[in-house]
C-alpha positions as CSV (number, residue, x, y, z in Angstrom):
1,M,-143.5,13.0,-122.3
2,K,-139.4,12.6,-121.3
3,L,-136.7,14.8,-122.9
4,Q,-134.8,12.0,-124.4
5,T,-138.2,10.4,-126.2
6,K,-139.0,14.1,-127.7
7,L,-135.5,14.4,-128.8
8,I,-135.9,11.5,-130.9
9,I,-138.9,12.0,-132.3
10,I,-138.2,15.7,-133.3
11,S,-134.8,15.0,-134.7
12,C,-136.0,11.7,-136.5
13,S,-139.0,13.7,-137.9
14,L,-136.8,16.6,-139.2
15,I,-134.4,14.2,-140.6
16,F,-137.2,12.5,-142.5
17,L,-138.8,15.6,-144.0
18,V,-134.9,16.9,-144.8
19,I,-134.5,13.6,-146.4
20,A,-138.1,13.4,-148.1
21,I,-137.6,16.8,-149.7
22,L,-134.1,16.4,-150.9
23,A,-135.0,12.7,-152.6
24,V,-138.0,14.7,-154.1
25,I,-135.8,17.8,-155.4
26,F,-132.8,15.4,-156.6
27,Q,-135.4,12.9,-158.6
28,N,-137.1,15.7,-160.3
29,M,-133.5,17.6,-161.0
30,F,-132.3,14.3,-162.6
31,E,-135.7,13.5,-164.6
32,D,-135.5,17.0,-165.8
33,T,-131.5,16.6,-166.6
34,M,-132.4,13.5,-168.7
35,K,-135.4,14.6,-170.5
36,S,-133.5,17.9,-171.6
37,Q,-130.1,15.4,-172.6
38,I,-132.8,13.2,-174.3
39,G,-134.2,16.3,-176.0
40,E,-131.0,17.6,-177.2
41,R,-130.3,14.2,-178.6
42,A,-133.7,14.0,-180.5
43,L,-132.9,17.4,-182.0
44,S,-129.3,16.3,-183.3
45,V,-131.0,13.2,-184.8
46,S,-133.6,15.2,-186.5
47,Y,-131.1,18.2,-187.5
48,A,-129.1,15.4,-189.4
49,V,-131.8,13.8,-190.8
50,S,-133.3,17.1,-192.3
51,N,-130.0,18.0,-193.8
52,N,-129.9,14.9,-195.5
53,P,-129.6,15.2,-199.4
54,L,-131.2,11.6,-199.8
55,V,-134.7,13.3,-197.8
56,I,-134.4,16.6,-199.7
57,D,-134.3,14.8,-203.0
58,A,-137.3,12.5,-201.7
59,F,-139.7,15.3,-201.8
60,E,-138.9,16.3,-205.6
61,R,-140.6,12.8,-206.4
62,D,-144.1,11.5,-206.6
63,D,-143.7,9.1,-203.7
64,P,-141.1,10.4,-201.0
65,S,-141.8,7.8,-198.8
66,K,-140.3,5.2,-200.7
67,S,-137.1,6.6,-200.1
68,I,-137.4,8.3,-197.0
69,Q,-139.2,5.4,-195.0
70,P,-136.2,2.9,-195.3
71,Y,-133.8,5.4,-194.3
72,A,-135.8,6.8,-191.4
73,E,-136.1,3.5,-189.9
74,K,-132.6,2.8,-190.3
75,I,-131.4,5.7,-188.4
76,R,-133.9,5.0,-185.8
77,K,-132.8,1.9,-184.5
78,K,-129.1,3.0,-184.7
79,T,-129.8,6.1,-182.5
80,G,-132.5,4.0,-180.3
81,A,-135.2,6.8,-180.9
82,H,-138.8,5.5,-180.7
83,Y,-139.8,7.2,-184.1
84,I,-138.7,9.4,-186.9
85,V,-141.4,10.9,-188.5
86,V,-140.5,13.2,-191.8
87,G,-143.5,15.0,-193.0
88,N,-144.4,17.7,-195.6
89,K,-145.3,21.3,-195.0
90,E,-149.2,20.2,-194.4
91,G,-147.8,17.5,-191.9
92,V,-148.7,14.6,-193.9
93,R,-146.1,12.1,-192.9
94,Y,-143.7,10.3,-195.0
95,S,-142.2,7.9,-192.6
96,H,-143.7,6.5,-189.5
97,P,-142.2,3.2,-187.4
98,I,-145.8,2.0,-188.2
99,K,-146.3,1.5,-191.9
100,E,-150.3,1.9,-191.9
101,R,-149.6,5.6,-190.6
102,I,-147.7,6.9,-193.5
103,G,-149.9,9.2,-195.1
104,K,-151.8,10.6,-192.4
105,K,-151.2,14.1,-190.6
106,M,-148.8,14.3,-187.7
107,V,-150.6,14.9,-184.0
108,G,-149.3,16.5,-181.1
109,G,-149.7,20.5,-182.6
110,D,-146.0,21.4,-181.8
111,N,-145.0,21.6,-185.6
112,Q,-145.3,25.7,-185.9
113,K,-141.7,26.1,-184.6
114,A,-140.0,23.9,-187.0
115,L,-142.0,25.2,-190.0
116,S,-141.4,28.4,-189.4
117,G,-137.4,27.7,-189.7
118,E,-136.9,27.4,-185.9
119,P,-135.6,24.0,-184.5
120,S,-137.4,23.2,-181.1
121,I,-137.5,20.8,-178.4
122,T,-141.0,19.7,-177.3
123,E,-142.9,17.2,-174.9
124,A,-146.3,16.2,-176.1
125,T,-148.3,13.4,-177.0
126,G,-148.3,11.8,-180.5
127,S,-149.6,9.0,-182.1
128,L,-147.8,6.6,-180.1
129,G,-148.1,8.4,-176.4
130,P,-146.1,11.0,-174.7
131,A,-142.9,11.9,-175.8
132,V,-139.8,14.3,-175.9
133,R,-139.4,15.3,-179.3
134,G,-136.8,17.0,-181.3
135,K,-138.1,18.8,-184.7
136,S,-136.2,20.4,-187.2
137,P,-137.2,21.8,-190.6
138,I,-136.5,20.5,-194.1
139,R,-135.2,23.2,-196.5
140,N,-134.4,22.6,-200.3
141,N,-131.8,23.5,-202.3
142,D,-133.3,27.1,-202.5
143,G,-133.4,27.4,-198.9
144,E,-137.4,27.4,-198.9
145,I,-139.2,24.8,-196.1
146,I,-140.8,21.9,-197.6
147,G,-141.0,19.9,-194.4
148,L,-140.2,18.9,-190.7
149,V,-138.3,16.1,-189.3
150,S,-139.6,15.0,-185.8
151,V,-137.6,12.6,-183.6
152,G,-139.1,11.3,-180.7
153,F,-138.4,9.1,-177.3
154,L,-141.3,7.9,-175.4
155,T,-141.8,9.6,-171.8
156,D,-142.9,6.1,-170.3
157,Q,-139.7,4.8,-171.7
158,I,-137.6,7.4,-170.5
159,K,-139.2,6.9,-166.7
160,E,-138.4,3.3,-167.0
161,D,-135.0,4.3,-167.8
162,I,-135.0,6.6,-164.7
163,W,-136.4,4.3,-162.2
164,P,-133.2,2.5,-161.1
165,Y,-131.6,5.8,-160.7
166,K,-134.5,6.9,-158.5
167,L,-134.4,3.7,-156.7
168,K,-130.7,4.1,-155.6
169,I,-131.6,7.6,-154.5
170,I,-134.7,6.1,-152.1
171,I,-132.2,3.6,-151.1
172,I,-129.8,6.4,-149.9
173,G,-132.3,8.3,-148.2
174,T,-133.4,5.2,-146.3
175,I,-130.0,5.0,-145.2
176,T,-129.5,7.8,-144.1
177,L,-132.8,8.2,-142.4
178,L,-131.7,5.2,-140.4
179,L,-128.5,6.6,-139.7
180,G,-129.8,10.0,-138.8
181,T,-132.4,7.9,-136.4
182,L,-129.6,6.0,-134.9
183,G,-127.5,9.3,-134.3
184,S,-130.7,10.8,-132.9
185,V,-131.0,8.1,-130.0
186,L,-127.1,8.4,-129.5
187,I,-127.5,12.2,-129.2
188,A,-130.8,12.1,-126.8
189,K,-128.8,9.4,-124.5
190,G,-125.9,11.5,-124.6
191,V,-127.8,14.3,-123.4
192,K,-129.6,12.7,-120.8
193,R,-126.3,11.3,-119.7
194,A,-125.0,15.1,-119.3
195,T,-127.9,15.7,-117.6
196,H,-127.8,13.0,-115.2
197,G,-131.5,11.7,-116.3
198,L,-132.8,15.0,-115.0
199,E,-136.0,16.3,-117.0
200,P,-136.4,19.9,-118.1
201,K,-138.5,21.0,-115.1
202,E,-136.4,19.4,-112.8
203,I,-133.2,21.1,-113.6
204,G,-135.2,24.1,-113.8
205,L,-136.1,23.8,-110.4
206,L,-132.4,22.9,-109.4
207,Y,-131.0,26.1,-111.1
208,K,-133.9,28.1,-109.0
209,E,-132.7,25.8,-106.0
210,K,-129.1,26.9,-106.6
211,S,-129.7,30.4,-106.9
212,A,-131.8,30.8,-103.9
213,I,-129.3,28.4,-102.0
214,L,-126.1,30.6,-103.1
215,E,-128.0,34.1,-102.2
216,A,-129.0,32.4,-98.8
217,I,-125.5,31.2,-97.8
218,R,-123.7,33.8,-96.0
219,E,-120.1,32.8,-97.9
220,G,-119.0,34.4,-100.7
221,V,-119.0,31.9,-103.8
222,I,-117.1,32.5,-107.0
223,A,-116.7,29.9,-109.9
224,V,-114.6,30.4,-112.9
225,N,-114.0,28.2,-115.9
226,R,-110.8,26.7,-117.4
227,E,-110.0,30.1,-118.9
228,G,-110.6,31.7,-115.9
229,E,-113.6,33.7,-117.1
230,I,-116.3,33.8,-114.0
231,T,-119.1,31.7,-114.5
232,L,-120.7,32.0,-111.1
233,V,-120.5,34.7,-108.2
234,N,-123.2,35.2,-105.6
235,H,-124.2,38.6,-103.9
236,T,-122.5,37.8,-100.7
237,A,-119.0,37.7,-102.7
238,L,-120.1,41.0,-104.6
239,Q,-120.8,42.8,-101.2
240,M,-116.9,41.4,-100.1
241,L,-115.7,43.0,-103.4
242,E,-117.3,46.0,-102.7
243,I,-118.8,46.1,-106.4
244,G,-122.4,46.1,-105.9
245,S,-124.4,44.8,-108.5
246,E,-121.9,45.1,-111.4
247,N,-122.3,41.9,-113.8
248,L,-119.0,39.7,-113.6
249,I,-120.5,36.9,-115.6
250,G,-117.8,36.2,-118.2
251,K,-114.8,38.7,-117.3
252,N,-111.6,37.3,-116.2
253,V,-111.4,36.9,-112.5
254,L,-108.0,38.4,-112.4
255,R,-110.0,41.9,-113.0
256,A,-112.3,41.1,-109.9
257,I,-109.6,39.4,-107.6
258,P,-106.0,40.5,-108.8
259,N,-104.6,37.9,-105.7
260,T,-106.7,35.1,-106.3
261,R,-105.2,31.6,-106.8
262,L,-107.9,30.3,-108.7
263,L,-106.0,29.9,-111.7
264,D,-103.2,28.1,-109.5
265,V,-105.7,25.8,-108.3
266,I,-107.2,24.6,-112.3
267,A,-103.4,24.4,-113.4
268,S,-102.3,22.3,-110.3
269,G,-106.0,20.3,-109.5
270,Q,-105.3,20.3,-105.8
271,N,-107.4,21.9,-103.1
272,E,-106.4,24.6,-100.7
273,F,-108.4,25.1,-97.7
274,D,-108.3,27.8,-94.8
275,E,-106.0,30.1,-96.6
276,Q,-106.1,33.8,-95.1
277,M,-106.4,36.5,-98.0
278,K,-107.9,40.2,-98.5
279,L,-110.9,40.2,-100.4
280,G,-111.4,44.2,-101.8
281,N,-110.9,45.6,-98.3
282,T,-112.4,42.4,-96.4
283,K,-110.1,39.7,-94.6
284,V,-111.3,36.5,-95.3
285,I,-110.7,33.1,-94.8
286,A,-110.8,31.2,-98.9
287,N,-111.4,27.7,-99.8
288,R,-110.5,26.2,-103.2
289,I,-111.7,23.4,-104.8
290,P,-110.9,22.4,-108.8
291,I,-114.0,21.2,-110.3
292,L,-113.7,18.1,-112.6
293,D,-115.7,16.4,-115.5
294,N,-116.1,12.9,-115.8
295,H,-112.9,11.9,-117.0
296,D,-111.2,14.0,-114.0
297,Q,-109.8,16.5,-116.2
298,V,-110.3,20.0,-114.6
299,I,-112.7,22.5,-116.0
300,G,-112.7,25.1,-113.8
301,A,-112.5,26.0,-109.9
302,V,-114.8,27.3,-107.5
303,A,-113.8,29.5,-104.2
304,T,-115.7,30.1,-100.9
305,F,-114.9,33.1,-99.0
306,R,-115.8,33.8,-95.4
307,N,-115.2,37.0,-93.4
308,R,-112.2,36.1,-91.2
309,D,-113.7,38.5,-88.1
310,E,-117.0,36.5,-88.1
311,L,-115.1,33.3,-87.9
312,Y,-112.4,34.7,-85.5
313,R,-115.3,35.6,-83.2
314,L,-116.4,32.5,-82.9
315,N,-113.1,30.7,-82.6
316,E,-112.8,33.3,-79.8
317,E,-116.1,32.4,-78.0
318,L,-115.2,28.8,-78.7
319,A,-111.6,28.8,-77.5
320,Q,-113.1,30.6,-74.3
321,V,-115.2,28.2,-73.4
322,K,-113.5,25.3,-74.8
323,S,-110.3,26.6,-72.3
324,Y,-112.8,27.2,-69.3
325,S,-114.3,23.7,-69.7
326,E,-111.0,21.9,-70.1
327,G,-109.6,24.1,-67.1
328,L,-112.9,23.1,-65.0
329,R,-112.7,19.4,-65.9
330,A,-108.9,19.2,-65.2
331,Q,-109.1,20.9,-61.9
332,T,-112.5,18.8,-61.0
333,H,-110.4,15.8,-61.7
334,E,-107.2,16.9,-59.9
335,F,-109.1,18.2,-56.6
336,S,-111.1,15.1,-56.8
337,N,-107.8,13.2,-56.0
338,K,-106.7,15.6,-53.4
339,L,-110.1,15.5,-51.5
340,Y,-109.6,11.9,-51.2
341,L,-106.0,12.1,-49.9
342,I,-107.6,15.0,-47.4
343,S,-110.5,12.7,-46.4
344,G,-107.8,9.7,-45.8
345,L,-105.7,11.9,-43.9
346,I,-108.1,12.9,-41.3
347,Q,-109.3,9.5,-41.2
348,L,-105.9,8.4,-39.9
349,G,-105.9,11.3,-37.6
350,S,-103.2,13.2,-39.7
351,Y,-104.2,16.6,-39.2
352,Q,-101.6,18.4,-39.7
353,E,-100.5,16.6,-43.1
354,A,-104.2,17.4,-44.3
355,Q,-103.4,21.1,-43.5
356,D,-100.4,21.3,-45.2
357,I,-101.8,19.6,-48.3
358,I,-104.6,22.2,-48.3
359,T,-102.4,25.3,-47.8
360,K,-100.1,24.0,-50.4
361,E,-102.7,23.7,-52.9
362,S,-104.3,26.9,-52.2
363,N,-101.2,28.9,-52.6
364,V,-100.0,27.0,-55.8
365,H,-103.2,28.0,-57.4
366,Q,-103.5,31.1,-56.1
367,Y,-100.1,32.6,-56.9
368,F,-100.8,31.1,-60.5
369,T,-103.9,32.5,-61.2
370,Q,-102.8,36.1,-59.2
371,F,-99.6,36.1,-61.4
372,I,-101.8,35.6,-64.5
373,M,-104.3,38.4,-63.6
374,D,-101.3,40.9,-62.8
375,Q,-99.0,40.3,-65.7
376,I,-101.5,39.2,-68.7
377,S,-103.9,41.8,-69.9
378,D,-105.8,39.7,-72.3
379,P,-108.8,37.7,-70.7
380,Y,-108.4,35.1,-73.7
381,I,-104.9,34.5,-73.3
382,G,-104.9,34.7,-69.3
383,G,-107.8,31.7,-69.7
384,L,-105.9,29.9,-72.3
385,L,-103.0,30.0,-69.7
386,I,-105.2,28.6,-66.4
387,G,-106.7,26.2,-68.6
388,K,-103.1,24.9,-69.8
389,F,-101.9,24.9,-66.0
390,N,-104.6,22.7,-64.6
391,R,-104.3,20.2,-68.0
392,S,-100.8,20.3,-67.0
393,N,-101.7,19.2,-63.3
394,E,-103.8,16.2,-64.5
395,L,-101.0,15.1,-66.9
396,R,-98.5,15.3,-64.2
397,V,-96.4,17.6,-66.2
398,A,-94.7,20.4,-64.6
399,F,-96.1,23.7,-66.1
400,T,-94.5,27.1,-65.1
401,I,-94.4,30.6,-66.4
402,D,-91.3,32.6,-66.3
403,S,-92.0,35.0,-63.1
404,A,-90.5,38.0,-65.8
405,S,-93.1,37.4,-68.1
406,Q,-95.4,40.1,-69.1
407,L,-98.1,40.9,-71.7
408,K,-100.1,43.9,-71.5
409,D,-99.0,46.0,-74.0
410,I,-100.6,44.2,-77.1
411,P,-102.0,46.5,-79.8
412,D,-105.6,47.0,-80.5
413,S,-105.1,46.0,-84.3
414,M,-103.3,42.8,-83.4
415,D,-105.6,39.9,-83.8
416,R,-105.7,38.1,-80.0
417,Q,-107.3,35.0,-81.7
418,L,-103.7,34.3,-84.0
419,L,-101.8,34.8,-80.7
420,V,-104.0,32.2,-78.5
421,T,-103.7,30.0,-81.8
422,I,-99.9,30.4,-81.5
423,I,-99.3,30.1,-77.5
424,G,-102.3,27.1,-77.4
425,N,-100.5,24.8,-80.2
426,L,-97.0,26.0,-78.8
427,V,-97.7,24.5,-75.3
428,D,-99.8,21.2,-76.9
429,N,-96.9,20.4,-78.6
430,A,-94.6,20.6,-75.8
431,M,-96.4,18.6,-73.6
432,D,-97.0,15.8,-75.9
433,A,-93.0,15.8,-76.5
434,V,-92.6,15.6,-72.8
435,L,-95.3,12.8,-72.5
436,E,-94.0,10.6,-75.3
437,S,-90.4,11.2,-74.4
438,R,-91.2,9.9,-70.8
439,T,-89.0,11.8,-68.9
440,H,-88.9,11.0,-65.1
441,E,-89.9,14.8,-64.7
442,P,-91.6,16.1,-67.7
443,I,-90.9,20.1,-67.9
444,V,-92.9,22.9,-70.0
445,K,-91.8,26.4,-69.5
446,I,-93.2,29.5,-70.9
447,S,-92.0,33.0,-71.3
448,L,-94.1,36.0,-72.8
449,S,-92.5,39.0,-72.9
450,D,-93.8,42.5,-74.4
451,F,-91.0,44.8,-73.8
452,G,-89.5,47.0,-76.7
453,E,-91.2,46.9,-80.1
454,Q,-92.0,43.7,-80.4
455,L,-94.0,40.7,-78.5
456,I,-92.0,37.3,-77.8
457,M,-93.4,34.3,-76.7
458,E,-90.7,31.4,-75.8
459,V,-92.2,27.6,-75.0
460,E,-89.6,25.3,-74.0
461,D,-89.7,21.4,-73.0
462,N,-87.4,19.1,-72.0
463,G,-88.8,16.8,-74.4
464,E,-86.4,14.0,-76.8
465,G,-86.5,17.1,-79.5
466,I,-86.8,17.0,-83.1
467,P,-85.1,14.7,-85.7
468,E,-82.8,16.6,-88.1
469,N,-84.4,14.4,-90.8
470,I,-87.8,16.0,-90.7
471,A,-86.7,19.2,-89.2
472,N,-87.1,20.8,-92.8
473,M,-91.0,19.4,-92.7
474,L,-92.4,20.9,-89.4
475,Y,-94.8,23.1,-90.6
476,K,-96.1,21.5,-93.8
477,K,-99.7,21.0,-93.4
478,G,-100.6,17.4,-92.1
479,F,-97.1,16.2,-91.7
480,S,-96.8,14.5,-88.4
481,T,-94.8,11.3,-86.9
482,K,-97.9,10.7,-84.1
483,G,-100.0,9.2,-86.7
484,Q,-103.2,10.0,-89.2
485,D,-105.4,13.0,-88.5
486,R,-102.3,14.9,-87.0
487,G,-99.9,17.5,-88.1
488,Y,-102.1,20.8,-88.2
489,G,-100.6,22.7,-84.8
490,L,-97.3,23.8,-86.2
491,F,-98.9,24.7,-89.7
492,L,-101.5,26.9,-87.8
493,I,-98.7,28.3,-85.7
494,K,-96.5,29.1,-89.1
495,Q,-100.0,30.5,-90.9
496,A,-100.7,32.9,-87.8
497,V,-97.1,34.3,-87.5
498,E,-97.0,34.9,-91.2
499,V,-100.2,36.7,-90.7
500,L,-98.7,38.9,-88.1
501,N,-95.7,39.2,-90.1
502,G,-93.6,37.5,-87.4
503,Q,-91.2,35.0,-87.2
504,I,-90.6,31.5,-85.5
505,F,-87.4,29.6,-84.7
506,Y,-86.4,26.6,-82.7
507,E,-83.3,25.3,-81.2
508,R,-81.8,22.8,-79.2
509,T,-80.3,24.2,-75.9
510,K,-77.6,23.3,-74.0
511,A,-79.6,22.1,-71.7
512,D,-80.7,19.3,-73.8
513,T,-84.4,21.5,-74.2
514,T,-86.4,22.3,-76.9
515,L,-87.0,25.8,-77.5
516,F,-89.7,27.5,-79.8
517,T,-89.4,31.3,-80.1
518,V,-91.8,33.8,-81.7
519,I,-91.1,37.1,-82.4
520,I,-94.4,39.1,-83.6
521,P,-93.5,43.1,-84.2
522,K,-95.9,45.4,-82.8
523,E,-96.5,47.6,-85.7
């Protein structure tokens, strides 16, 4: 049976049971109240009749019923009682609605209290049927009990009088049951909508799958609600925080991660990707995403953390492979053209010209490669520069490196991948700039220095430069004048420079070139 059907059946059954019990209780309470009120009414009438001098004096006469019967009937009709019976100590009737029963004994067996001097309210079966009766003793002028008065209201008539009220209770109960059933259906549909139509078993399976996935992935995951309380954390995140098995669920995220930006993401509702931060003693790359409900309201946020060293190690391997492949591709393309040229010269018999080209190309590549090997100690940066050199030859861009450049004294603690990011993106941006400006002699120059207490990297190009109206937006992520899916180069450069506690500047030189300078302290 589906969850929605179960909810409807259970809630409707519960509502029906509650309403039925309450209806019975209310009906019984109302009936008891009515009988109590009628009993008090009957007792009041009996008391009034028993104290009437006419009734008391009639007991001294030879035929008491002659004066008592008319009086009793008169009072009965005025009060609405079904009968008023006046009897002597032996229970012989002096009045009765049915005259033929006058002189006969009263029935019901409930006269004892009244004859003992105590008024009473009873429910007994008399000659006219079951009734609620009020009985009072009749005393003579000397205070002696000489008889009693019994005033009765038939139970059947009381039930008939109560029935309209019972009917109202039944109608109200039925309406309440219908409304409850409608509410149950709406609640069941709401639950189904909230659970996306999943059954309890499916929800349980999804929970187990989620738990297994969270523990299987190598990224740390932490989720918080709108108040910043942790609702989910996996084992990897606990390891990064060096907390162990401590239970963080329900605790404020600031207690575990004082420098977290999850609360800012909840406030702004904006995604944050690839942000660097420190999680415990581990440097990580963080992604933060707000959690939205069906009405696009932020109800929490989730953050994932990946060890930065692992990512950089993979990036270094990828960058190296990419650099080598790019260099080989460019070199293959360039040398293919050169081979065609040499082949043509040989076919034409221009052997000296062919020899000059071979010597020139050999000297240029040999000199650049040898310079890199001598002056650049880091193989990743060296491989990057060789790849950019070959790429520039393919694009017909003059790529030169300052002869005084040197990059050997790089601290072991400094992240090489960040330096590769800075140099690679600066050179790419420079090449894009000179190619877009369509200058007759596109030139890109690079200078590297490790003298003193700083690393200095300069990249200069003779492109058109940076317009002043966009200068303050250069380092904004996604901003670019080159179209969509661009604008990440300078953002990554700026981010890498900030991680290394460095600075970046750019200027338009007197030689009408654009110069970017990056200064990074060795300490």
